[in-house]
C-alpha positions as CSV (number, residue, x, y, z in Angstrom):
1,X,150.5,125.4,158.7
2,X,152.3,123.6,155.8
3,X,151.5,119.9,155.5
4,X,154.4,117.6,154.7
5,X,153.1,115.3,152.0
6,X,154.2,111.6,152.2
7,X,152.4,108.4,151.4
8,X,150.0,108.0,154.4
9,X,147.3,105.5,155.2
10,X,144.6,105.6,157.8
11,X,143.0,102.5,159.2
12,X,140.4,102.1,162.0
13,X,140.3,99.9,165.1
14,X,137.2,97.9,165.7
15,X,136.2,96.5,169.0
16,X,135.4,92.8,169.2
17,X,133.6,93.2,172.5
18,X,130.2,93.6,170.9
19,X,126.8,92.0,171.3
20,X,126.9,90.4,167.8
21,X,129.2,90.0,164.8
22,X,126.9,92.1,162.8
23,X,127.9,95.1,164.9
24,X,131.6,94.6,164.0
25,X,130.8,93.9,160.3
26,X,128.7,97.1,160.0
27,X,131.6,99.2,161.1
28,X,134.0,97.4,158.8
29,X,131.7,97.9,155.8
30,X,131.4,101.6,156.7
31,X,135.2,102.0,156.9
32,X,135.5,100.3,153.5
33,X,132.8,102.6,152.0
34,X,134.5,105.7,153.4
35,X,137.9,104.8,151.9
36,X,139.9,103.8,154.9
37,X,143.0,101.7,154.3
38,X,142.4,99.0,156.8
39,X,140.5,97.6,159.8
40,X,142.2,96.2,162.9
41,X,141.0,94.1,165.8
42,X,142.7,93.0,169.0
43,X,143.4,89.5,170.3
44,X,142.0,88.8,173.7
45,X,140.0,85.9,175.0
46,X,138.0,87.6,177.8
47,X,136.2,90.8,178.3
48,X,138.6,93.7,178.7
49,X,136.4,96.8,179.2
50,X,134.1,96.0,182.1
51,X,133.5,92.3,183.0
52,X,135.7,89.4,181.9
53,X,132.5,87.5,181.1
54,X,131.4,90.1,178.5
55,X,130.9,89.1,174.9
56,X,134.2,89.1,173.0
57,X,134.6,87.6,169.5
58,X,137.8,85.7,168.9
59,X,140.3,87.6,166.8
60,X,141.3,85.1,164.0
61,X,137.7,83.9,163.5
62,X,136.5,87.4,163.3
63,X,139.2,88.6,160.9
64,X,138.5,85.6,158.6
65,X,134.8,86.4,158.6
66,X,135.6,90.0,157.7
67,X,137.7,88.8,154.8
68,X,134.7,87.0,153.4
69,X,132.3,89.9,154.0
70,X,134.4,92.8,152.7
71,X,135.9,93.3,149.3
72,X,138.8,95.8,149.3
73,X,139.8,97.0,152.7
74,X,143.0,95.5,154.3
75,X,142.7,93.4,157.4
76,X,145.1,93.4,160.4
77,X,145.4,92.4,164.0
78,X,146.6,94.8,166.7
79,X,148.1,92.3,167.5
80,X,148.0,88.5,167.7
81,X,149.2,87.1,171.0
82,X,152.0,84.8,169.9
83,X,151.7,82.2,172.6
84,X,148.0,81.6,171.8
85,X,148.8,80.0,168.4
86,X,151.7,77.7,167.3
87,X,153.7,79.8,164.8
88,X,154.0,77.2,162.1
89,X,150.2,76.7,162.1
90,X,149.7,80.5,162.2
91,X,152.0,80.8,159.1
92,X,149.7,78.3,157.3
93,X,146.6,80.1,158.5
94,X,147.9,83.4,157.4
95,X,149.0,82.2,154.0
96,X,145.5,80.7,153.4
97,X,143.7,83.8,154.5
98,X,145.9,86.0,152.4
99,X,145.1,83.9,149.4
100,X,141.3,83.8,150.2
101,X,141.2,87.5,150.7
102,X,143.0,88.4,147.5
103,X,146.1,89.7,149.3
104,X,144.6,91.9,152.0
105,X,146.2,90.5,155.1
106,X,148.6,92.4,157.5
107,X,149.8,89.9,160.2
108,X,150.3,91.6,163.5
109,X,152.3,89.8,166.2
110,X,153.1,90.5,169.8
111,X,154.2,88.9,173.0
112,X,150.9,89.1,174.9
113,X,150.6,91.0,178.2
114,X,147.4,90.3,180.0
115,X,148.3,87.7,182.6
116,X,144.7,87.1,183.6
117,X,143.7,85.6,180.3
118,X,146.8,83.5,180.1
119,X,145.9,82.0,183.5
120,X,142.2,81.6,182.7
121,X,142.9,79.7,179.5
122,X,145.8,77.6,180.9
123,X,148.7,79.2,179.0
124,X,151.9,79.5,181.0
125,X,152.7,83.2,181.5
126,X,156.5,83.3,180.9
127,X,158.9,86.1,181.6
128,X,158.9,89.1,179.3
129,X,162.3,88.0,178.0
130,X,161.1,84.5,177.1
131,X,158.0,85.9,175.4
132,X,160.0,88.3,173.3
133,X,162.4,85.5,172.3
134,X,159.4,83.4,171.3
135,X,158.3,86.2,169.0
136,X,161.7,86.4,167.4
137,X,161.7,82.7,166.6
138,X,158.0,82.9,165.5
139,X,158.8,85.7,163.1
140,X,161.6,83.7,161.5
141,X,159.5,80.6,161.1
142,X,156.6,82.5,159.6
143,X,158.6,84.3,157.0
144,X,160.5,81.2,156.1
145,X,157.3,79.2,155.6
146,X,155.9,82.0,153.5
147,X,158.9,82.3,151.2
148,X,160.7,78.9,151.2
149,X,159.6,75.5,149.8
150,X,160.1,73.2,152.8
151,X,162.0,75.2,155.5
152,X,163.8,73.7,158.5
153,X,164.4,75.6,161.7
154,X,165.5,74.4,165.2
155,X,165.2,77.0,167.9
156,X,164.9,77.1,171.6
157,X,161.1,77.3,171.6
158,X,160.0,76.1,168.2
159,X,161.1,73.7,165.5
160,X,160.0,72.9,162.0
161,X,161.2,70.2,159.6
162,X,160.1,70.4,156.0
163,X,157.2,72.6,156.8
164,X,155.4,72.9,153.5
165,X,153.1,75.9,153.3
166,X,151.0,75.8,150.1
167,X,149.3,77.8,148.8
168,X,151.7,80.6,149.4
169,X,150.4,84.1,150.2
170,X,149.2,86.2,147.3
171,X,151.3,89.2,148.4
172,X,155.0,89.1,147.4
173,X,157.4,88.5,148.8
174,X,154.9,88.0,151.6
175,X,152.2,89.8,153.6
176,X,153.4,92.6,155.8
177,X,154.5,91.4,159.2
178,X,153.8,93.9,162.0
179,X,155.6,93.4,165.3
180,X,154.3,95.4,168.2
181,X,156.1,96.5,171.4
182,X,158.5,99.1,172.6
183,X,161.0,97.3,174.8
184,X,164.3,98.9,174.0
185,X,166.8,96.0,174.5
186,X,165.0,93.0,173.1
187,X,161.7,93.9,171.4
188,X,162.9,96.6,169.2
189,X,165.9,94.5,168.2
190,X,163.4,91.8,167.1
191,X,161.5,94.5,165.2
192,X,164.7,95.5,163.5
193,X,165.5,92.0,162.4
194,X,162.1,90.8,161.2
195,X,159.3,93.4,161.0
196,X,157.9,95.1,157.9
197,X,155.8,97.4,160.1
198,X,156.5,98.6,163.7
199,X,154.0,99.6,166.2
200,X,154.8,101.1,169.6
201,X,153.5,103.8,171.9
202,X,150.0,102.6,171.1
203,X,146.9,104.7,171.9
204,X,148.6,107.6,173.6
205,X,152.1,109.2,173.7
206,X,153.5,112.4,172.3
207,X,155.4,112.8,169.0
208,X,158.5,113.3,171.1
209,X,157.9,109.9,172.7
210,X,157.5,108.3,169.3
211,X,160.6,109.9,167.9
212,X,162.6,108.7,170.8
213,X,161.6,105.0,170.3
214,X,162.2,105.4,166.6
215,X,165.7,106.5,167.3
216,X,166.2,103.3,169.4
217,X,164.8,101.2,166.6
218,X,167.1,102.9,164.0
219,X,170.1,102.0,166.2
220,X,169.1,98.4,166.3
221,X,168.6,98.4,162.5
222,X,172.1,99.7,162.0
223,X,173.5,97.0,164.4
224,X,171.8,94.2,162.4
225,X,172.5,95.7,159.0
226,X,169.0,96.7,158.2
227,X,167.9,99.9,156.4
228,X,165.3,101.6,158.8
229,X,163.4,102.8,155.8
230,X,162.4,99.2,155.1
231,X,160.2,99.3,158.2
232,X,156.9,101.1,158.0
233,X,156.1,103.2,161.0
234,X,152.6,102.8,162.4
235,X,150.9,104.3,165.4
236,X,147.6,103.4,167.0
237,X,145.8,106.3,168.6
238,X,142.7,107.3,170.5
239,X,140.6,109.9,168.6
240,X,137.8,112.2,169.6
241,X,136.5,114.4,166.8
242,X,133.5,116.7,166.5
243,X,132.5,119.4,164.0
244,X,132.5,122.5,166.3
245,X,134.9,123.5,169.0
246,X,132.3,123.4,171.8
247,X,131.1,119.9,170.8
248,X,134.7,118.7,170.5
249,X,135.6,120.0,174.0
250,X,132.5,118.2,175.5
251,X,133.4,115.0,173.7
252,X,136.9,115.2,175.0
253,X,135.8,115.8,178.5
254,X,133.4,112.8,178.4
255,X,136.1,110.6,177.1
256,X,138.6,111.7,179.8
257,X,136.1,111.2,182.6
258,X,135.2,107.8,181.3
259,X,138.8,106.7,181.3
260,X,139.4,108.2,184.8
261,X,136.4,106.2,186.2
262,X,137.6,103.0,184.6
263,X,141.4,103.2,185.1
264,X,142.0,106.1,187.5
265,X,144.6,108.7,186.6
266,X,147.9,107.8,188.2
267,X,149.8,109.3,185.3
268,X,147.6,112.4,185.1
269,X,146.6,113.3,181.5
270,X,144.1,110.9,180.0
271,X,143.2,113.0,177.0
272,X,143.1,111.5,173.5
273,X,146.2,112.5,171.6
274,X,144.1,113.3,168.5
275,X,141.2,115.4,169.7
276,X,139.0,118.3,168.7
277,X,137.7,119.8,165.5
278,X,138.8,118.5,162.1
279,X,141.3,121.3,161.7
280,X,142.7,120.6,165.2
281,X,143.1,116.9,164.3
282,X,144.9,117.7,161.1
283,X,147.4,119.8,163.0
284,X,147.9,117.1,165.6
285,X,148.3,114.3,163.0
286,X,150.9,116.4,161.1
287,X,153.1,116.4,164.2
288,X,153.3,112.6,164.1
289,X,153.8,112.6,160.3
290,X,156.8,114.9,160.9
291,X,158.5,112.3,163.1
292,X,157.9,109.5,160.6
293,X,154.5,107.9,161.1
294,X,153.0,106.8,157.8
295,X,150.2,104.4,159.0
296,X,147.7,105.6,161.5
297,X,145.3,103.2,163.2
298,X,142.4,105.3,164.6
299,X,140.2,104.3,167.5
300,X,137.3,106.6,167.7
301,X,136.3,107.2,171.3
302,X,133.5,109.7,171.2
303,X,130.6,107.2,171.4
304,X,129.3,107.5,167.8
305,X,131.5,105.5,165.5
306,X,129.6,106.2,162.3
307,X,129.5,110.0,162.8
308,X,133.2,110.2,163.8
309,X,134.5,107.9,161.1
310,X,132.5,109.8,158.5
311,X,133.6,113.2,159.7
312,X,137.2,112.2,159.8
313,X,137.0,110.7,156.3
314,X,135.3,113.8,154.9
315,X,137.2,116.5,156.7
316,X,140.6,115.1,157.7
317,X,141.7,112.5,155.2
318,X,141.6,114.8,152.1
319,X,144.4,116.8,153.8
320,X,146.7,113.8,153.7
321,X,145.8,112.1,150.4
């Protein structure tokens, strides 16, 4: 197999649903030591895996702590739930954190989707259309505050009037703004207008699925006068990796069975899209590279984060760097 060489980066997803912050930090420091591009955490307020009362560290607090406790690795959210934080304040928070971290922030933004946590915390759970339109206005406000002196904006959902944001972010013209979601009519149009990084078909999905959504995004880009190449294409994916084929198959089977027990299998195949030996993972990743992905966010699912992250870094990353 001939590898198509482009500028690729590989980040790792870290679970915030842990007994202590030290568990999260340990994995972040390992990812930094191994040369990964970035670490990413999700934004939920209640337990998502087993019981809603399980330990879960809040996203922005955790990413801020990681900024202080790491030195080089980039820091992102997959992704912030826009209704949880007022966008002008989020713009200020992000500018401050980018300055504090030395320019290592990637700001991820999405509509939010888990109705249970909205209800539990007293947030109104609006229609999908309203939540997408809120993200559109939020993205406009955030980039204005990052780049303008005292911007003014009056939208349907949000307004600012002389919203100073100093210090400005370290990254110029501003930190990358990732907008997540795959809705073809509204969400991808918002991505086309405002995003520096797109993220859709998270965790699973075939290269063909990704290519289809990318085609929709490119059509929206043309409609709004945007060059699609200005938007970095990211993909978050489940990964199981082991040294030998037999061990890899066993790991994949355990992962599949665990997901079937937790979620059932209404759509059939629950296998991780990147799975197997290092050579198998290289071949699978190349298929996504071929359709345009340049930033991979890896969620290791085999039950041993250190072993998997190290094996991937040592045996897979060199093929793409």
